[in-house]
MARLOLO-239642 format. One record per atom (N, C-alpha, C, O): x, y, z. Coordinates in steps of 0.05 Angstrom, whole numbers, padded with zeros to 5 digits, always signed. Layout:
BEGIN
XYZ ...
***
This chain:
BEGIN
-00809+01133-00392 -00792+01120-00370 -00800+01091-00380 -00781+01077-00387 -00819+01083-00381 -00834+01050-00382 -00814+01043-00405 -00800+01024-00401 -00809+01059-00434 -00796+01048-00450 -00774+01035-00443 -00768+01011-00447 -00755+01058-00426 -00728+01060-00417 -00720+01038-00409 -00698+01028-00416 -00737+01027-00390 -00739+01004-00366 -00743+00974-00387 -00729+00955-00385 -00764+00977-00404 -00768+00953-00425 -00747+00953-00441 -00743+00929-00445 -00730+00966-00455 -00704+00970-00462 -00685+00949-00440 -00676+00926-00441 -00683+00970-00421 -00659+00953-00405 -00658+00929-00394 -00638+00915-00394 -00684+00923-00385 -00684+00890-00384 -00690+00875-00404 -00694+00851-00400 -00691+00887-00432 -00687+00864-00464 -00657+00862-00465 -00644+00842-00473 -00644+00887-00456 -00613+00882-00458 -00605+00870-00440 -00591+00852-00448 -00606+00869-00414 -00595+00858-00390 -00610+00822-00399 -00593+00804-00397 -00634+00815-00406 -00635+00791-00410 -00613+00783-00437 -00594+00768-00433 -00617+00793-00461 -00604+00790-00487 -00566+00775-00472 -00552+00755-00475 -00564+00800-00456 -00530+00792-00444 -00531+00770-00434 -00514+00753-00441 -00556+00761-00410 -00548+00741-00395 -00558+00718-00418 -00544+00698-00411 -00568+00712-00433 -00573+00700-00457 -00543+00688-00474 -00537+00666-00485 -00532+00708-00471 -00499+00705-00487 -00487+00693-00469 -00480+00670-00475 -00480+00705-00443 -00467+00691-00428 -00468+00667-00422 -00449+00653-00416 -00506+00653-00423 -00506+00618-00415 -00492+00607-00439 -00479+00587-00439 -00499+00626-00467 -00489+00604-00495 -00461+00607-00490 -00449+00591-00504 -00445+00621-00476 -00416+00629-00480 -00406+00598-00462 -00395+00578-00473 -00411+00600-00437 -00410+00569-00416 -00429+00551-00420 -00452+00551-00411 -00415+00533-00437 -00430+00508-00439 -00415+00482-00421 -00392+00474-00417 -00438+00475-00416 -00426+00442-00398 -00431+00410-00404 -00450+00402-00417 -00414+00397-00397 -00422+00369-00398 -00416+00353-00375 -00395+00357-00363 -00433+00334-00368 -00428+00313-00347 -00409+00293-00353 -00411+00281-00375 -00383+00286-00333 -00365+00265-00329 -00376+00245-00308 -00386+00259-00291 -00379+00219-00302 -00398+00206-00289 -00384+00183-00293 -00377+00172-00315 -00379+00173-00259 -00379+00138-00260 -00394+00121-00246 -00402+00132-00226 -00405+00094-00247 -00411+00081-00244 -00405+00051-00232 -00405+00032-00248 -00402+00047-00215 -00389+00014-00207 -00423-00001-00214 -00441+00005-00199 -00429-00015-00231 -00457-00018-00240 -00461-00050-00222 -00484-00059-00218 -00438-00064-00215 -00445-00084-00196 -00453-00110-00209 -00474-00121-00206 -00432-00118-00223 -00436-00146-00237 -00450-00148-00261 -00462-00170-00263 -00452-00137-00277 -00460-00134-00303 -00453-00151-00317 -00434-00145-00331 -00464-00181-00323 -00453-00202-00343 -00470-00210-00355 -00492-00209-00344 -00467-00218-00378 -00482-00222-00405 -00488-00258-00394 -00483-00269-00372 -00502-00271-00419 -00505-00292-00411 -00489-00318-00419 -00498-00341-00414 -00465-00312-00432 -00446-00331-00457 -00423-00331-00433 -00412-00316-00417 -00424-00365-00443 -00403-00370-00422 -00372-00368-00440 -00365-00374-00463 -00358-00355-00417 -00334-00342-00424 -00305-00367-00417 -00290-00365-00397 -00304-00379-00430 -00277-00403-00431 -00255-00394-00408 -00246-00408-00389 -00247-00364-00416 -00224-00357-00399 -00231-00350-00369 -00214-00355-00353 -00252-00339-00360 -00257-00329-00338 -00280-00342-00319 -00298-00349-00333 -00285-00347-00296 -00297-00358-00276 -00329-00345-00276 -00339-00336-00255 -00340-00346-00295 -00360-00332-00300 -00391-00348-00295 -00413-00339-00302 -00385-00380-00280 -00402-00396-00275 -00427-00381-00266 -00449-00389-00274 -00426-00362-00250 -00448-00359-00219 -00470-00338-00242 -00494-00334-00237 -00453-00325-00270 -00475-00313-00281 -00481-00332-00306 -00486-00321-00328 -00481-00353-00306 -00489-00366-00334 -00527-00376-00328 -00539-00376-00306 -00538-00382-00352 -00562-00397-00358 -00560-00423-00342 -00546-00442-00349 -00582-00420-00315 -00573-00447-00302 -00552-00452-00275 -00546-00472-00262 -00545-00432-00276 -00518-00420-00252 -00535-00432-00223 -00554-00447-00217 -00515-00415-00208 -00527-00424-00176 -00545-00391-00172 -00558-00388-00151 -00545-00372-00190 -00556-00352-00184 -00574-00347-00201 -00583-00324-00200 -00585-00369-00225 -00615-00361-00233 -00610-00345-00257 -00629-00340-00272 -00580-00335-00263 -00581-00311-00283 -00592-00320-00305 -00588-00344-00312 -00609-00301-00323 -00621-00311-00348 -00616-00286-00365 -00603-00266-00360 -00631-00294-00392 -00622-00267-00411 -00651-00248-00403 -00648-00224-00410 -00678-00253-00388 -00695-00232-00377 -00677-00210-00354 -00676-00186-00354 -00664-00230-00333 -00658-00213-00314 -00637-00197-00328 -00635-00173-00321 -00615-00210-00354 -00585-00196-00361 -00604-00170-00373 -00595-00148-00368 -00632-00172-00392 -00646-00147-00403 -00652-00129-00384 -00652-00106-00392 -00659-00133-00354 -00668-00124-00339 -00638-00099-00323 -00639-00076-00316 -00618-00116-00323 -00598-00106-00313 -00589-00085-00333 -00581-00064-00323 -00590-00087-00354 -00584-00071-00374 -00605-00048-00373 -00597-00025-00372 -00626-00051-00373 -00649-00036-00371 -00647+00000-00353 -00652+00024-00357 -00634-00021-00329 -00627-00003-00295 -00604+00011-00308 -00606+00035-00313 -00579-00003-00315 -00562+00017-00311 -00562+00040-00343 -00547+00059-00346 -00583+00033-00362 -00586+00054-00377 -00611+00077-00360 -00611+00098-00373 -00625+00079-00343 -00647+00084-00327 -00623+00106-00323 -00616+00121-00341 -00613+00104-00298 -00592+00109-00280 -00575+00132-00298 -00578+00155-00287 -00557+00132-00323 -00543+00143-00335 -00562+00168-00347 -00553+00191-00349 -00586+00161-00354 -00611+00176-00370 -00624+00196-00345 -00633+00219-00347 -00623+00181-00327 -00640+00201-00301 -00613+00224-00292 -00619+00248-00289 -00595+00218-00289 -00570+00242-00288 -00569+00264-00304 -00569+00287-00294 -00568+00256-00339 -00570+00272-00347 -00589+00288-00354 -00586+00311-00362 -00614+00274-00350 -00633+00293-00365 -00645+00281-00388 -00652+00258-00394 -00648+00314-00406 -00639+00315-00432 -00621+00311-00439 -00619+00297-00460 -00596+00320-00424 -00570+00316-00443 -00556+00299-00418 -00552+00308-00395 -00549+00268-00432 -00539+00250-00419 -00515+00244-00411 -00513+00220-00418 -00495+00250-00400 -00471+00252-00387 -00462+00254-00414 -00476+00247-00433 -00440+00263-00417 -00414+00262-00451 -00398+00247-00445 -00386+00240-00465 -00391+00236-00425 -00367+00211-00416 -00376+00200-00389 -00377+00211-00367 -00384+00173-00397 -00384+00148-00371 -00360+00133-00367 -00348+00120-00384 -00353+00135-00337 -00331+00104-00336 -00359+00081-00324 -00382+00081-00315 -00345+00069-00329 -00361+00043-00322 -00344+00020-00309 -00323+00012-00319 -00357+00006-00277 -00337-00015-00280 -00356-00048-00273 -00379-00052-00279 -00345-00060-00264 -00359-00086-00267 -00377-00093-00285 -00400-00103-00283 -00358-00085-00311 -00371-00100-00340 -00361-00121-00355 -00338-00119-00365 -00374-00142-00360 -00358-00174-00360 -00342-00166-00397 -00320-00170-00407 -00367-00155-00406 -00347-00167-00444 -00361-00140-00465 -00379-00124-00459 -00348-00143-00486 -00351-00126-00508 -00386-00128-00509 -00400-00108-00512 -00397-00156-00507 -00427-00158-00517 -00441-00139-00498 -00461-00126-00506 -00429-00136-00467 -00452-00125-00453 -00444-00088-00459 -00455-00070-00446 -00431-00083-00472 -00437-00059-00472 -00443-00054-00504 -00452-00032-00505 -00442-00064-00527 -00455-00065-00553 -00489-00065-00545 -00507-00051-00554 -00489-00090-00523 -00522-00088-00521 -00539-00057-00504 -00559-00043-00506 -00515-00058-00488 -00522-00022-00466 -00523-00006-00489 -00538+00011-00481 -00514+00000-00518 -00516+00021-00526 -00531+00012-00555 -00536+00028-00574 -00534-00006-00554 -00550-00004-00573 -00576-00016-00574 -00589-00012-00594 -00587-00032-00551 -00614-00042-00539 -00623-00039-00529 -00644-00053-00527 -00612-00008-00506 -00626+00002-00489 -00636+00019-00490 -00641+00028-00513 -00648+00039-00462 -00652+00071-00475 -00632+00085-00478 -00639+00108-00481 -00606+00083-00478 -00589+00092-00494 -00580+00097-00519 -00562+00113-00527 -00599+00077-00535 -00596+00071-00558 -00597+00098-00578 -00584+00101-00599 -00618+00119-00564 -00614+00140-00580 -00598+00170-00577 -00601+00191-00589 -00577+00163-00553 -00554+00175-00549 -00536+00170-00569 -00522+00189-00575 -00533+00150-00581 -00510+00141-00594 -00487+00139-00586 -00468+00144-00601 -00483+00129-00549 -00459+00129-00544 -00434+00099-00557 -00436+00074-00558 -00413+00118-00563 -00391+00094-00571 -00388+00082-00549 -00405+00082-00531 -00357+00068-00547 -00355+00051-00519 -00315+00045-00525 -00305+00037-00546 -00304+00050-00505 -00275+00033-00505 -00273+00018-00494 -00291+00022-00477 -00259-00008-00485 -00265-00028-00474 -00235-00045-00485 -00224-00042-00507 -00225-00066-00462 -00206-00075-00465 -00205-00105-00453 -00202-00100-00429 -00205-00125-00455 -00209-00145-00431 -00185-00148-00426 -00165-00147-00440 -00193-00154-00387 -00174-00160-00379 -00173-00181-00358 -00193-00194-00354 -00148-00185-00343 -00136-00221-00335 -00153-00215-00315 -00148-00235-00301 -00170-00201-00302 -00190-00211-00280 -00202-00240-00275 -00214-00256-00290 -00196-00242-00256 -00207-00279-00256 -00235-00279-00260 -00242-00301-00269 -00252-00264-00258 -00277-00261-00259 -00293-00254-00284 -00316-00257-00291 -00268-00243-00296 -00274-00224-00320 -00287-00200-00323 -00298-00193-00344 -00284-00186-00300 -00308-00160-00299 -00275-00144-00313 -00252-00152-00314 -00290-00120-00322 -00267-00097-00332 -00287-00073-00330 -00311-00068-00328 -00258-00056-00332 -00270-00027-00332 -00271-00021-00366 -00259-00032-00384 -00293+00006-00367 -00297+00016-00393 -00311+00047-00394 -00323+00059-00375 -00304+00058-00425 -00316+00082-00423 -00337+00087-00441 -00340+00075-00462 -00352+00109-00431 -00378+00103-00449 -00375+00135-00464 -00368+00151-00446 -00376+00147-00487 -00375+00178-00496 -00385+00184-00523 -00388+00168-00541 -00390+00211-00523 -00409+00216-00541 -00394+00227-00561 -00375+00239-00551 -00395+00229-00586 -00371+00238-00601 -00369+00269-00597 -00348+00282-00590 -00396+00281-00602 -00395+00311-00599 -00374+00323-00575 -00361+00344-00578 -00375+00314-00562 -00354+00315-00530 -00333+00308-00533 -00315+00324-00529 -00328+00285-00540 -00301+00277-00540 -00294+00249-00562 -00305+00227-00566 -00267+00264-00576 -00260+00241-00591 -00240+00233-00596 -00222+00247-00604 -00237+00204-00592 -00210+00191-00576 -00198+00199-00594 -00209+00208-00614 -00166+00197-00592 -00139+00196-00608 -00124+00179-00594 -00105+00170-00606 -00128+00170-00566 -00118+00141-00561 -00125+00131-00544 -00137+00147-00529 -00122+00104-00533 -00138+00093-00519 -00118+00068-00509 -00103+00060-00527 -00116+00052-00478 -00095+00031-00482 -00110+00025-00450 -00127+00037-00438 -00094-00002-00444 -00101-00011-00429 -00078-00014-00409 -00058-00022-00421 -00073-00011-00385 -00051-00005-00364 -00050-00031-00345 -00064-00034-00325 -00033-00047-00353 -00031-00077-00337 -00018-00077-00307 +00004-00067-00301 -00035-00089-00293 -00025-00089-00265 -00011-00108-00261 -00026-00126-00255 +00011-00115-00261 +00029-00137-00250 +00042-00140-00223 +00067-00137-00221 +00023-00148-00194 +00039-00151-00175 +00062-00160-00177 +00065-00179-00192 +00083-00152-00163 +00114-00164-00174 +00117-00189-00137 +00130-00209-00130 +00100-00176-00126 +00099-00199-00093 +00078-00212-00092 +00068-00218-00070 +00065-00220-00121 +00044-00239-00118 +00039-00241-00150 +00023-00225-00159 +00049-00256-00164 +00055-00256-00196 +00029-00267-00207 +00020-00259-00229 +00014-00290-00189 -00003-00306-00189 -00040-00290-00189 -00062-00298-00198 -00030-00265-00173 -00051-00249-00172 -00057-00237-00199 -00040-00231-00216 -00088-00234-00203 -00093-00229-00228 -00120-00199-00220 -00138-00202-00204 -00115-00171-00238 -00141-00153-00231 -00152-00137-00249 -00155-00147-00271 -00156-00120-00246 -00161-00100-00274 -00155-00082-00278 -00155-00062-00264 -00145-00088-00308 -00132-00063-00318 -00134-00044-00311 -00148-00043-00291 -00121-00013-00322 -00124+00011-00315 -00142+00018-00347 -00129+00006-00365 -00162+00031-00358 -00163+00044-00375 -00164+00066-00380 -00181+00080-00370 -00139+00083-00405 -00124+00102-00395 -00145+00105-00431 -00149+00086-00445 -00152+00131-00435 -00158+00143-00466 -00153+00184-00468 -00160+00202-00452 -00146+00186-00484 -00148+00217-00494 -00163+00229-00511 -00174+00213-00526 -00168+00250-00516 -00186+00249-00528 -00198+00290-00533 -00199+00310-00520 -00203+00283-00555 -00211+00316-00558 -00239+00331-00557 -00260+00327-00569 -00232+00348-00537 -00262+00356-00524 -00275+00384-00543 -00257+00394-00556 -00291+00391-00546 -00307+00410-00556 -00287+00438-00561 -00292+00452-00581 -00264+00446-00543 -00252+00462-00547 -00231+00463-00565 -00219+00483-00571 -00225+00435-00575 -00204+00436-00580 -00174+00427-00569 -00151+00425-00577 -00191+00423-00541 -00158+00417-00517 -00169+00386-00520 -00190+00376-00528 -00144+00375-00508 -00137+00342-00498 -00148+00333-00475 -00138+00347-00457 -00164+00316-00467 -00172+00309-00445 -00154+00277-00441 -00151+00258-00456 -00145+00282-00411 -00140+00249-00407 -00152+00238-00390 -00150+00251-00369 -00168+00214-00386 -00189+00202-00371 -00163+00170-00374 -00150+00158-00390 -00171+00170-00343 -00165+00147-00334 -00190+00136-00308 -00197+00148-00288 -00200+00106-00320 -00213+00090-00306 -00205+00062-00296 -00194+00045-00309 -00213+00060-00266 -00199+00045-00240 -00214+00037-00231 -00231+00053-00224 -00219+00006-00224 -00222-00006-00204 -00205-00026-00190 -00199-00050-00192 -00201-00007-00175 -00176-00018-00157 -00186-00050-00144 -00210-00055-00145 -00161-00074-00130 -00167-00080-00112 -00187-00081-00095 -00191-00059-00085 -00206-00102-00087 -00218-00109-00072 -00208-00116-00040 -00187-00129-00034 -00225-00107-00023 -00218-00113+00006 -00220-00133+00019 -00211-00140+00040 -00243-00147-00008 -00244-00176+00011 -00223-00194+00018 -00212-00207+00000 -00217-00195+00041 -00199-00215+00058 -00192-00196+00075 -00178-00207+00093 -00195-00175+00079 -00186-00150+00098 -00175-00128+00087 -00162-00127+00066 -00182-00106+00104 -00171-00073+00095 -00136-00078+00089 -00123-00081+00068 -00129-00077+00117 -00096-00087+00122 -00087-00100+00106 -00069-00090+00093 -00095-00132+00099 -00089-00156+00085 -00083-00144+00055 -00062-00149+00043 -00105-00128+00045 -00109-00122+00009 -00090-00090+00002 -00088-00076-00018 -00083-00089+00021 -00084-00051+00023 -00053-00057+00006 -00051-00036-00007 -00035-00068+00000 -00006-00070-00014 -00008-00066-00036 +00009-00053-00049 -00038-00083-00050 -00040-00082-00084 -00053-00061-00088 -00051-00052-00111 -00071-00043-00066 -00087-00015-00073 -00057+00000-00080 -00050+00011-00102 -00038-00003-00053 -00025+00023-00059 -00002+00018-00093 +00011+00035-00106 -00005-00011-00099 +00014-00016-00124 +00003-00006-00138 +00013+00013-00150 -00024-00016-00144 -00040+00003-00170 -00043+00032-00170 -00041+00046-00190 -00047+00042-00143 -00040+00075-00142 -00015+00082-00156 -00016+00100-00173 +00007+00069-00151 +00035+00079-00154 +00042+00067-00187 +00065+00070-00197 +00023+00056-00199 +00026+00056-00230 +00018+00070-00243 +00029+00081-00263 -00011+00074-00233 -00022+00104-00235 -00006+00133-00240 -00003+00147-00261 +00001+00135-00216 +00010+00160-00212 +00041+00162-00230 +00048+00184-00239 +00057+00137-00234 +00081+00138-00254 +00071+00156-00284 +00085+00173-00295 +00043+00145-00294 +00026+00146-00316 +00022+00182-00309 +00034+00198-00324 +00009+00190-00293 +00007+00211-00285 +00037+00230-00298 +00039+00243-00319 +00057+00225-00276 +00068+00241-00282 +00087+00243-00300 +00104+00261-00300 +00085+00218-00322 +00091+00231-00353 +00074+00240-00376 +00083+00242-00398 +00051+00244-00370 +00023+00265-00368 +00039+00293-00361 +00039+00310-00380 +00049+00299-00344 +00048+00334-00332 +00078+00332-00336 +00088+00354-00333 +00097+00310-00342 +00123+00315-00353 +00125+00335-00369 +00136+00357-00366 +00108+00322-00394 +00095+00329-00427 +00090+00358-00422 +00097+00377-00437 +00076+00359-00400 +00046+00387-00403 +00045+00384-00374 +00039+00365-00361 +00052+00409-00366 +00055+00415-00338 +00019+00421-00321 +00012+00425-00297 +00005+00420-00345 -00023+00439-00348 -00035+00417-00356 -00059+00422-00357 -00030+00390-00364 -00052+00368-00381 -00082+00371-00364 -00083+00375-00340 -00099+00369-00377 -00125+00361-00360 -00132+00337-00353 -00148+00329-00370 -00128+00321-00336 -00130+00290-00330 -00158+00292-00317 -00167+00315-00313 -00166+00277-00313 -00199+00262-00293 -00189+00223-00298 -00185+00207-00316 -00189+00227-00268 -00184+00205-00254 -00215+00191-00242 -00229+00207-00228 -00227+00161-00248 -00249+00160-00235 -00249+00128-00233 -00235+00111-00245 -00265+00125-00218 -00276+00099-00212 -00279+00096-00182 -00280+00114-00166 -00281+00065-00174 -00285+00051-00158 -00258+00038-00148 -00247+00018-00157 -00249+00060-00122 -00216+00048-00112 -00207+00035-00089 -00184+00031-00081 -00236+00025-00077 -00238+00014-00064 -00218+00018-00033 -00208+00004-00016 -00222+00046-00041 -00208+00057-00016 -00215+00086-00008 -00216+00096-00031 -00219+00103+00006 -00228+00122+00010 -00204+00148+00008 -00179+00147+00009 -00226+00174+00004 -00205+00191-00004 -00180+00196+00013 -00159+00205+00005 -00188+00185+00046 -00165+00188+00066 -00151+00170+00074 -00142+00174+00096 -00143+00140+00057 -00128+00117+00054 -00105+00128+00037 -00102+00141+00016 -00091+00117+00053 -00055+00116+00036 -00058+00117+00008 -00056+00139-00003 -00066+00090-00007 -00062+00096-00035 -00066+00117-00052 -00055+00125-00073 -00095+00130-00031 -00097+00152-00058 -00084+00177-00044 -00077+00191-00063 -00079+00188-00024 -00072+00208-00016 -00050+00220-00014 -00041+00242-00019 -00040+00191+00002 +00004+00193-00001 +00011+00183-00032 +00022+00198-00048 +00003+00156-00037 +00003+00144-00067 +00008+00156-00081 +00028+00166-00090 -00021+00157-00087 -00031+00174-00125 -00024+00202-00114 -00014+00216-00132 -00027+00214-00091 -00029+00242-00088 -00050+00254-00094 -00047+00275-00107 -00081+00246-00085 -00095+00258-00098 -00111+00278-00062 -00124+00271-00043 -00101+00297-00068 -00112+00315-00042 -00130+00334-00039 -00130+00344-00062 -00148+00348-00025 -00167+00356-00024 -00161+00397-00026 -00141+00411-00027 -00185+00401-00026 -00181+00427-00051 -00173+00447-00030 -00183+00446-00008 -00153+00467-00040 -00146+00485-00015 -00151+00514-00028 -00171+00517-00042 -00138+00530-00024 -00141+00564-00027 -00112+00565-00057 -00108+00585-00070 -00103+00551-00058 -00078+00549-00067 -00082+00530-00095 -00089+00508-00086 -00081+00528-00118 -00089+00501-00135 -00067+00508-00162 -00071+00524-00180 -00042+00490-00157 -00026+00481-00181 -00041+00457-00201 -00053+00436-00197 -00032+00471-00222 -00036+00457-00244 -00022+00428-00244 -00030+00415-00263 -00007+00418-00230 +00016+00402-00236 +00004+00379-00205 +00017+00362-00194 -00006+00383-00203 -00026+00372-00168 -00047+00357-00179 -00059+00362-00200 -00053+00340-00167 -00079+00323-00164 -00098+00329-00135 -00091+00332-00112 -00126+00328-00150 -00139+00337-00124 -00171+00321-00128 -00184+00318-00149 -00178+00314-00104 -00198+00290-00098 -00220+00305-00089 -00222+00315-00066 -00244+00308-00116 -00266+00326-00108 -00285+00313-00088 -00301+00329-00077 -00286+00295-00083 -00299+00278-00065 -00287+00284-00041 -00304+00288-00024 -00262+00286-00033 -00250+00294-00007 -00262+00303+00018 -00257+00295+00040 -00279+00323+00011 -00301+00344+00032 -00318+00329+00032 -00312+00318+00054 -00340+00317+00024 -00364+00301+00014 -00359+00272+00031 -00379+00258+00034 -00338+00262+00040 -00331+00233+00043 -00327+00235+00078 -00330+00218+00096 -00318+00268+00078 -00310+00280+00108 -00326+00286+00122 -00319+00294+00144 -00364+00285+00114 -00379+00310+00120 -00392+00278+00127 -00407+00277+00146 -00387+00256+00114 -00405+00234+00117 -00425+00223+00092 -00446+00211+00094 -00412+00231+00073 -00434+00228+00041 -00414+00206+00036 -00391+00205+00044 -00430+00186+00016 -00414+00169+00011 -00427+00152-00020 -00446+00163-00032 -00416+00125-00030 -00432+00127-00056 -00433+00091-00045 -00443+00076-00062 -00425+00083-00022 -00424+00049-00012 -00432+00055+00016 -00424+00073+00031 -00446+00038+00018 -00454+00035+00054 -00447+00012+00057 -00452-00005+00040 -00429+00007+00086 -00423-00010+00097 -00421-00017+00127 -00406-00003+00141 -00435-00035+00137 -00441-00034+00167 -00447-00006+00179 -00434+00007+00196 -00474+00000+00163 -00475+00031+00175 -00465+00057+00166 -00472+00080+00167 -00446+00042+00157 -00434+00072+00142 -00431+00077+00116 -00424+00059+00101 -00437+00110+00106 -00425+00121+00083 -00395+00126+00076 -00379+00134+00093 -00390+00122+00055 -00364+00119+00049 -00353+00126+00015 -00361+00113-00003 -00334+00148+00011 -00334+00147-00015 -00314+00141-00034 -00298+00155-00045 -00319+00109-00038 -00303+00087-00046 -00297+00095-00082 -00278+00092-00097 -00321+00105-00084 -00319+00123-00119 -00311+00143-00123 -00328+00160-00118 -00286+00153-00131 -00279+00179-00135 -00276+00190-00164 -00268+00176-00183 -00284+00214-00167 -00275+00229-00184 -00244+00257-00174 -00244+00276-00158 -00223+00246-00192 -00201+00262-00178 -00193+00284-00205 -00207+00281-00224 -00179+00298-00207 -00162+00317-00231 -00146+00327-00226 -00135+00326-00204 -00141+00338-00241 -00119+00359-00241 -00121+00387-00243 -00139+00398-00256 -00105+00397-00233 -00109+00423-00223 -00117+00446-00237 -00130+00466-00230 -00103+00438-00263 -00113+00458-00281 -00143+00461-00293 -00151+00481-00304 -00160+00437-00289 -00183+00430-00292 -00206+00449-00270 -00230+00454-00269 -00184+00454-00255 -00203+00476-00230 -00201+00503-00231 -00213+00518-00216 -00184+00509-00252 -00181+00540-00260 -00196+00550-00281 -00194+00547-00306 -00214+00568-00262 -00239+00587-00291 -00224+00596-00317 -00235+00594-00339 -00203+00605-00315 -00186+00619-00336 -00181+00593-00361 -00180+00601-00384 -00179+00564-00358 -00182+00540-00360 -00195+00537-00388 -00215+00551-00385 -00197+00529-00410 -00223+00523-00427 -00237+00505-00421 -00259+00507-00432 -00234+00484-00406 -00252+00460-00385 -00247+00478-00361 -00229+00495-00358 -00263+00472-00347 -00265+00473-00309 -00281+00458-00298 -00298+00443-00309 -00277+00460-00272 -00298+00443-00255 -00295+00456-00230 -00280+00475-00232 -00304+00451-00208 -00301+00454-00179 -00310+00434-00161 -00314+00412-00170 -00313+00440-00135 -00316+00415-00123 -00351+00413-00112 -00363+00393-00106 -00361+00450-00112 -00383+00441-00113 -00397+00435-00136 -00420+00444-00136 -00388+00420-00160 -00402+00415-00186 -00400+00378-00189 -00406+00365-00209 -00385+00368-00157 -00388+00345-00157 -00409+00332-00140 -00418+00348-00123 -00420+00301-00141 -00452+00299-00131 -00442+00259-00131 -00429+00245-00147 -00457+00253-00103 -00461+00224-00103 -00494+00231-00120 -00506+00252-00117 -00505+00209-00136 -00528+00213-00145 -00547+00199-00132 -00554+00182-00149 -00563+00196-00111 -00579+00189-00095 -00609+00185-00093 -00622+00179-00073 -00619+00192-00127 -00639+00179-00130 -00667+00166-00109 -00654+00155-00091 -00688+00163-00105 -00692+00155-00093 -00700+00124-00105 -00707+00107-00089 -00698+00120-00126 -00706+00091-00136 -00678+00074-00141 -00675+00052-00152 -00657+00092-00131 -00626+00074-00126 -00627+00068-00091 -00612+00050-00085 -00636+00075-00078 -00640+00064-00052 -00671+00052-00034 -00694+00057-00040 -00665+00038-00016 -00679+00018-00007 -00677+00019+00027 -00655+00023+00037 -00698+00014+00043 -00684+00024+00077 -00672+00004+00083 -00681-00019+00082 -00650+00010+00092 -00632-00006+00111 -00644-00018+00148 -00643-00005+00169 -00655-00044+00143 -00665-00054+00165 -00656-00051+00189 -00667-00046+00210 -00629-00056+00181 -00611-00069+00206 -00590-00040+00222 -00581-00035+00244 -00592-00026+00187 -00569-00005+00206 -00590+00029+00205 -00587+00051+00216 -00611+00018+00188 -00626+00052+00191 -00635+00068+00175 -00658+00063+00182 -00638+00085+00158 -00625+00109+00145 -00643+00082+00111 -00662+00067+00109 -00621+00092+00095 -00631+00079+00076 -00598+00077+00055 -00579+00092+00051 -00608+00042+00041 -00569+00042+00029 -00582+00037-00002 -00606+00041-00008 -00559+00028-00023 -00569+00028-00046 -00586+00000-00044 -00591-00017-00027 -00594+00003-00071 -00620-00014-00077 -00601-00037-00094 -00588-00028-00113 -00598-00067-00088 -00580-00078-00105 -00591-00101-00118 -00610-00112-00106 -00583-00112-00142 -00593-00129-00154 -00597-00153-00140 -00620-00161-00143 -00578-00171-00121 -00575-00181-00111 -00574-00175-00078 -00558-00159-00069 -00591-00190-00059 -00571-00189-00031 -00567-00212-00030 -00586-00226-00035 -00543-00226-00023 -00536-00248-00025 -00542-00266-00047 -00528-00261-00067 -00562-00291-00051 -00565-00301-00063 -00602-00296-00072 -00617-00308-00086 -00604-00280-00061 -00633-00276-00072 -00631-00245-00089 -00620-00224-00083 -00646-00257-00110 -00655-00240-00140 -00673-00219-00125 -00693-00226-00113 -00664-00188-00127 -00686-00165-00129 -00685-00150-00135 -00687-00129-00123 -00678-00153-00169 -00687-00127-00187 -00674-00107-00187 -00681-00091-00204 -00650-00098-00167 -00643-00077-00156 -00622-00061-00186 -00623-00064-00211 -00604-00046-00168 -00590-00036-00185 -00564-00039-00188 -00553-00048-00208 -00550-00029-00160 -00520-00035-00155 -00522-00030-00121 -00541-00021-00110 -00490-00041-00106 -00486-00029-00088 -00473+00006-00081 -00471+00023-00063 -00465+00003-00108 -00451+00032-00108 -00472+00047-00114 -00488+00034-00128 -00481+00080-00107 -00478+00098-00124 -00459+00103-00147 -00436+00095-00150 -00475+00121-00167 -00458+00138-00183 -00442+00162-00176 -00436+00170-00154 -00440+00166-00187 -00414+00197-00186 -00417+00206-00213 -00417+00194-00235 -00419+00239-00204 -00423+00250-00226 -00408+00281-00228 -00414+00292-00207 -00391+00299-00245 -00379+00322-00238 -00397+00339-00261 -00411+00325-00276 -00397+00364-00265 -00408+00379-00286 -00380+00397-00299 -00366+00412-00285 -00378+00394-00316 -00350+00406-00335 -00362+00437-00344 -00385+00443-00347 -00342+00451-00346 -00349+00475-00363 -00334+00483-00392 -00309+00483-00391 -00342+00488-00409 -00325+00497-00419 -00347+00529-00440 -00370+00537-00442 -00317+00534-00451 -00334+00565-00471 -00329+00563-00490 -00337+00579-00506 
***
């Protein structure tokens, strides 16, 4: 009898290991790193605030520490397996990305990156880090934003990339950083609505070509999942019992409604940073899939500090006003686990 039980346990163990081997996962992460500037003067942008001798006292030492902090966050999320794909917001230059991937704690991970210089007045862009074993780019482009109602106003482009996953399928990725709320939420809403419409048009073209397209949209939207630009214009809704492959779903919707978020403003947490997916990525019979349970705000203790004004915790920033405090960012990272067979 003991032999039979041992053989049965061995069989079950082998079966479980086999199932785990069949279902592999990789992480997709997005992080607004808050003002990752190099120390080189760019004559085409207003980067004087973050130059050596500038008003913030920015220098090579602080730049390298910022770089190390970003690497620490990315490594902490992945543990032994760092995220396969990382969307970044507020990156100044190609130099910032080269140094991050070659001279920080990420160098052993051999990340490649995609980046296009945008017309943003301060020179901050979005970028995409990726590991070639999980994502092999076949196309990338910068989608420009030209406001017809404010032609002199410049903002970040949307980064669009398509690549091949380990399953042989194509994954389409958008990295976004919508216009800020500086000047007032309602006063600036029109710009975010316009960017959302540009993004929606590109999404529609992908779905028209293949209504089961695997699409991931991530970034700092400077709006919440319940705001018009996201919910109505982009059409990223909350998850429900009926998943449609040609619909967009906001993985952060439920968490935001529960009071969780990536950014804290006047004592309230909110999900400015979001991961949005097409319905096909929520179907378990798809070769790549995820679920609402697999998305997270990364709130490790080292990323937080005491909120002395509103109590609780808040993001541990590099600067508070003009005071340097050697922190990380005013945003927490977001990430989701995706599975493939």
